[in-house]
N, C-alpha and C positions, 0 to 999 in steps of 0.2 A: 376645487377638490383635488387632492393629491392621490395618486395611485400608490398602493403599498408595494414596495419592492421586496422581492425575495432576497434574503441575505447573500445569496450566491451571485446576484446580478452584477455587482461591481467586479467580482473575481472573473466572471465570464467576459466582461469587457476587457479586463487586463489580458486574459488569455487570447482573445481575438486580436488585440492590438500589439501583443508582444512580438518583438523581432528576434529576441534572444531565446535560444533553446532553454537556457537555465531559468529564465523567468517563467517560461511555460511549464517546465518541470516543477518548479516551486509552487506555481499556481494550482496545478493538479493536486499536489499534496495538501494545500490549504483547502481546496474544495472537498477533499476526502474528510479532513478533520471537521470541517464545518457541517458536514452531513452525517458523520459517523453514527450518531445516536438519534437522528431525527428522520431522515428521508432515505431509506435503503435503496429505493428505486433510482434516485438521482446519484447516490453514492456509487452504485454499481455502474451506472452510465459514465460517470467521471473516471472511475477506475479503468474501465474498458478503453476509454479514450486515451488515458495516460499510458496504458499498456501498448496500444497501437502506435502512439507517438514514439515511445521508447524503442519499440521494435523497428519502426521506420528509421530512426536515428542509430540503430544498432548500439545502444548505450546500455552496456551490461550492468553498470552500477544503478542506473535508474530502473532497469528491469528487476533487479534485486529488490529495490525499494517498492516497486509495484506489487511484487508477490508478498513482501512483508505486510503491505497494507491489506492485500487480500486475506492474509493470515489474521490480521486484526479483525477484519469484517467477519470472517467465519468464527473466530474465537468469541467475538461479541455476541454472536447468535447461537452459541453452543454447538457449533458444527466442528467439533474438535478434530476428526480425521482429515477434513478438508483444510483446516487451519494448519495442521502439522505438514500436510503435503505442500501447502503454499510456502510455509517457512523453509521446508527442505529445498524447494525450487529457488527460493531467495538465496539460500546458502550457496547453491551451485552457481548462480549468477555472481554472487559476491566473490566466490573463489576465482571465477574467470576475470573479474575486474580487479582482483588483488585487494579487495576491501575487507581487511581484518575486522574492523568495527562492525560491518554489516554481518559478517559470519558470526561474530559473538552475539550480536543482538538477536538474530533469528534463532541461534542455538539456545540462548537464554529463554526465548519465548516458548520454544518447544519444551524446555525443562519446566517452565511455569505451568503449562497445560498438564504435563504428566504429574507434577507435584500436586496440583489441585485435584487430580483424580486419585491421589494416593499411590501412584506408580512411581517408584524410585529407582527402578532398574530399566534402562532402555538402551537402545543402540547408540553408539558414539558415531557421530557424523564426520 
């Protein structure tokens, strides 16, 4: 008889064996998207671990991505003020990293939230 593996098991093995920071960062992102609509407890666990790792490495671009993913999570759950705050934090880290694409992505996500709520006038970040 075979045990049923959780879909994240193989990614956890990659994460534990990875020697390169970029592989670890990429694996955390994959773990997020694998759990985005299924297991919020595990999703938050992986996000928090991703954040801790990015902080430990003082990687501003990855911290921007972490907060963008927190924004996705809050947005998915209808927690729009928290999503906006996460996207704003992402923008700040993107600015520090000089990541114009990250700034544009998070700014666009804020615009989508406001637009979905029928609010078309908001502060420019």
